N, C-alpha and C positions, 0 to 999 in steps of 0.2 A: 388791482391789489398786488403789492410786491410779495412774492413768495419768500419766506424766510429760508436762509441757507442752513441746512442741517448741520449740527455740531457733531463731528466725528471724534470718538474717543481715541486717544493714542493707543498704539499697539499693546503696550504693557497693561493699560487699563482694560482693553478689550479681552486680553488673555485672563486677567483677574476676574472679569465678569463671567467669562465662560467657566472658569474653575468654580466660582461661587455658585453658578447656576447648576452645574453638575453635582456639587455637594448637596444642594437643596433638592435634587431629583428633578430639576426642570429640564425640558427638552432644549438642546442646543442645536440649531439647524446647521447641517453641513453645507459647505459650498456646493452648489448645484453643478453637476458636470453633464454636458450634453452627451446623451447616450449614442448619438450619431456622429460625434466629433471624430475627425480623422486621427489616426495614430501619428504622433509627432516624430517617433523614432522607429527604427526597425525592431522587429521582435527577436526574442532569444531563440536559439536552437534547442528547444526542450519540449518534452511531452508532459512534464509535470505541471499541473495547474497551479500549485503553490509557488512555482518559480516564474509564472507568467503574470503580466499585468491584466487588469480586467479587459483592456482593449485587445490584448493578445488573444484572450479566450473568445471574446466577441467575434473577432475577425476569423479565428479558426473555425468557429461554428458556421459562420457565413460561407466559409470555403469548403464545408462538408465534413468537418471533423466532429461528427455528431455522436460518436461512441465514447463513453466514459468508462474507465476501469476503476472499480472500487475494490481495493484489496484489504483483507483483514490479516493482521499478524499476531502480535502478542508480546508481552514482557514477562519472562519466566526463567527459571533456572535451566542452564544448559551445561552443567558440569563445571569443572574448575578452569576450563580453557577458553570457553566461548562466551561472549558478552550476552547479557540477558535479552537484548533486542534481536536475537538471531533471526527470527521469522521476518521482522521488519527489514533487516538488512538484505535478506534473500529477495524479498519483494522489491526492494529498491532496484535490484538488478533485473529481476524477471519481468516486472511490469513495464519497464522501459522497452525491453526487448519485444514483449507482446504487442505493445502499442505501435512500435515501428514495424513489426511484422504485419499488423493489420493495415497500417497506412492511413487510417482515418480516426484514430483514437487518441484521447488524452487520458492522463492518469490523475485521479483525485488523490488528495493526501491519504496516506496509508492509515487505516484505522488500527491504532496500536493497543487499545485497551479492549480485551475480550474476556470471556469467562475462562478462568484458570483454576476453578475450584471454589469451595466454600470459604468465605472470609472468616467467619466466626461460628464454629471452630474451624481452623484452617484444615483444608483437605487438598488433595492433588498437588499441583505445583505450589499452592499457597503455603505448603509446609516449608518451603525454601525461601530464604531471603532474596530480595530484589524482585520477586514476583508481584505483579499488580493485577488484581482480578476485578471484574464487574459482574453484576447479576445478569442473568439471561435476559430479563426484561429490559434492563438498561442497554445492553448490547443491541437488542433488536430495535429499541426506540432510537438509538443513535444512528444505526444503519438506515432506518426509515427516513429520518430527517436528512441525512446526507444524500440519499438517492433522490428524495423529493426536491431538494435544492437544485440538483443537477438537471432534473426534468424541467423545473421552472425556468431555467436559463436556456433551454432548447436542446438538450441532449436527448436523443431518441432511442438509443440502445445503451442501457446501463448494465455493465457486467460486474457480477460479484464473484470474486475468487478468494480463497483462503489458504494460508500456508500452514495452518494448524488444524488438527482433527476436531478440536473442541469448538471450532467456529462454524462447522458445517450446518448444524441444525438451525442456528439463527439466521444464516444467510438464506437457506432454503425457505424458511418461514416468511422472511421479509419479501423475497421474490414472489412467492405465491400470493401473499396478501396484497401487494401493490399491483400485480398484474390483474387480479380480480377487481380491485378498486379503480383501475385505469382501463377498464374494458372498452370505454368509449374514447380513449385517447390513442395517439399514434406511438407514444413511448412504450417500450417494453423493458422489463428487467430480466436479465439472463443469469441464472445461477449456474456456474460452470464447475461441476464436481471434478471433471477430468484434470483440472490443474493439480488437485491434491491426490486423487486416486491413481492417476497415471504416473505419479511421482515414484511409485514402487518399482516401475520399470527402469528408472534411472540406474538402478543397480545393474541391470542387464547392459545398459549403455556403457556404464563404467567398465565392465568386463570386455564386452565385444568391441567397443569403439576406442576405448582409452587404455585398455590393458591393465586396469586396476582391479585387484582381487582382494577384497576385505575378508577378515575372519571375525566371527563365523560367516559362512557364505549364505547369509540370509539378511535381506534389507531391513527387516523389522528388528531382528535380533541385534544387528550391529549398532542400532541406535539406543538400545535399552540402557546400557550402563551409564553413559554420560549424556544421553539425549543429543548425540552428535555422531557424525560419520564423515567419510571423505567427501561425500556429495555436498553436505552442508558447509563443511570447512572450506572447500575449494570455491564455492559460490560466494561465500562471505568475504573471502580473501580478495575477490575482484573489486569489492567496494573499499576495503581497508584491511590489510593484513594484521593490524593491531587488534582488530575485533576478534581474531582467533589467537591473540597473544603470541604471534609468530616469533618476535624477538626474544621474549622471555622464555619461551619453550625451547628455542634453539640453544640459548645459554644454559638451560637446565638439562639438555639432552632429552627432551620430551616432545620433540616435534614429529609426532606420528599419531595415527589413529587407526584402530582396528587392524594392526599389523602392517599398515602402509606408511612408508616414510613420506612426509610432506615436503621434503627437500628434493630438488631445488624449489624454492618458493615460486620462482617464475613459471616453472612447469605446472605447479598446482594452480596458479592463477589462470594459465592458459586453459587447463582442463576445466576450470570453473566457468570460463567464458563459453566453452563448448557445451557444457551442461545447461547453462542459461539459454542458449539458442535452441537446444533440444527441447527444453520445457516450453519455450515460447512457441515453437512450431506446433507442438501437441495442443497447447491451449488455444492458439489462433484457429486451428482447424475445428475445435469444439465450439468456439464462439461463432464462427461462420455457419456451422451446422445449426446452432440454436437460432441464429438470425433468420436463416432460410425457413425454419419452422415457425417463425413468429414468436419465439420464446417458449413454445410448447413442444417438449420432446418426449 
């Protein structure tokens, strides 16, 4: 018997079929990719998972990069000078430094939506425009799924750090719950409060190592008026000076914070890099301590 030759639809028709199928809610099979296929090109020099291809991540895991950093930031008011993504921009700098300090870690996409106060009626940061808040249960559910996804792919030490105080409870809850649920697995979740709590000593580093003296001479008080200080501004400037509105503030004669002149900008950026490394070293030490204790400290 002669087998009939199948009739192939032209590309335009195949594309229309796929669109129609999706519109009807029908499953459209993706082209299968061999999970063991060799990578056809060299990987990028990055520790950020979202900048890597799936093959890059697969090969990094095979090479022992089995630690993943999950960082939580926020979108909130930060006074008239600093962009609302302040915590996310800080984490953009610090997570890379932490991963490279550890040597075997990759960085998951930063979790940008966190509890910022009640939405209705607005409270906390939600009283200010640009703030986006999520419910505590939403935050914890999202974190749980992010961490579980990483574990499913082979990450064995998953680190939770947060750049905002309102994130702490949720991260601790998720780490505790997953470690209990995964008691028979090799993966562990490490909540590292030192990333946030030791940040208070950055003010001592500013004075003792960088010669920066803010007014008032209290790390918490200096952040109260604008939710900003030299520490935050200098680190954010390492990612993009426009995020602290450097040009506009210079033009308006307002390029200072807490009695400290941010000029020259190049010096502020250099100080920001030193602060990033300082925080990375503190956090990496805490992560190694948690790993040595099996996630139970």
